N, C-alpha and C positions, 0 to 999 in steps of 0.2 A: 893107547886108549885104555882107560881103567876098566877093570872087570868087576862089575857089581850087578849081577843079573839074577840073583836068587838061585833057582834050581837049574837054569840054563847055562851053558858054557858060553863064555865070551861076552862082549859088551851088548847092551840092548840095541835092538834094531833102531829104535827111535834116536838113540845117540848117534849111531852111524849115519842115519839119514840126515840128521841136523848138521853134522860135520860136512857131509857132502854138499848139502844145500848152501851152507855158508861159504864153502870153497867155490862153488859154482857162481853164487851171487857176487862174490868178491872179484872173481875173474871177469865176469860179464861187466860189472861196474867199471873195472879198469879199462877194458876194451872200449866201452862207450865213452869214457872220459878222454881216451886217446883219440877217438873219432870226433871229439868236439861236443859231446853231450855230457858235460861235467855234472849237471844237476839231475841226471837220470840215474839215481842211485837207490840203494836200499831194496833192491829186488823189484822195483816198480816197473822196470822194462818188460817184465813178463806179461804185463797187461796189454801192451800194444798189439801183439799178434792176434789177439782175440777180438779186436774192434773192427767190425766190417764197415764198409762205406756207408751203408744205410743205417748205421747206429745199432746200439745194443743197450738193453736195460742193465742197470748196475747189478741186480740180482743174478741175471743170466751170466754176466761177465764174471761175477764171483764164482759161480758154479763151474764155469769153464776153466778158470785159473786155479781152482781148488782152494779158495780161501773163503772165509766168512763174509757175509754181506757188509757188516760193519767195517771190517778191514778193507774191503774193496771200496766202500764209500770214502774212506779216508785216503786211500791211494788215488782214487779219481779226483778228489778235492786237491791233493797235492800236485798231481799231474796237470790239472787244470791251471793251478797257480803258476806252474812252471812253463805253461804254454804248449803242452803236448796234446791236451784234450780240450774239448768244449762240450757243454751239455745243454739240453733243453728239456722241458717237461715232456713226459711220455704222453702221446695223444690218447692212449687207451687206458691209462692208469695215472690218476692225478698224484698218487703217492710215490711214483717212480720217475727217474730221469733216464733219458736216452743219452748215451755217450758216443762221441764222434772224435776222430783224430783231426787235429789241426794240421797245417802244412808242416810244422816242425815234427809233429807226431808221425806223419807219413814219411818224413825223411829219416826219423830214428828207427822206425819199425824194422826195415831190412837190416840195419846195423845191429839191432838187438837180436834178431833171429840168427844172423851170421855169427855173432859173438857166442851165443849159446851153442851153435854147431861146432865152433872151434874148441870150446871147452870140452865137449863130448869127444871130439877127435883127439885131443890131448890125453884124455882119460883112456881112450882106446890104445893110444901109443904107449902109455904107461903100463897098461895091463895087456889087453888084447881086444880086438874088435869083437870077437866072439863073446868075451866076458861082458862087455858093455851091452851087446845085443841081448844076451841072456838076462842080464840085470833088468833091462827095459821090459822084456817079456814077463819075467817073474814079478816085477813090481806092478805091471799092468794087471796081471792075473790076481794078485793079492788085492789091489784096489777094487777090481770088479767084484771079488768075492765078499768084501766087507761093505760094499756100497749100500746095501739095504740093512746092514747091521751096525750102524754108526754107534760107537761106544762113547762118543763125546756129546 
């Protein structure tokens, strides 16, 4: 990994997070394809665990998944085209849609969750369970600390 970090030692955190995210997404995509969900790619599987049975607004779904509303709207559109989601107008907000899982989405959700769990298990085996747990704790702490100070 290249070192180009100004005054700090080592690669930028953003680079390391991107590399990990790409590895995670690629591994999950591969597992989902092997399970018969070949078109559930590009990290869109991360949407499925956040969709409750009574539906969820696209904006809330974006917040839970940690992406921008526009990105989530595009993911929802693609997942709807691929048969994993369906939408209807939000009864309380004409500008919003409620998102629901289709039968295919309900079948894919546990596979997506299990695939993510397996990736994290492999990472723990490659390093240690303690390191992965510490990483989760530290990243959660950093995420919470910057929540109100968005720099983007």
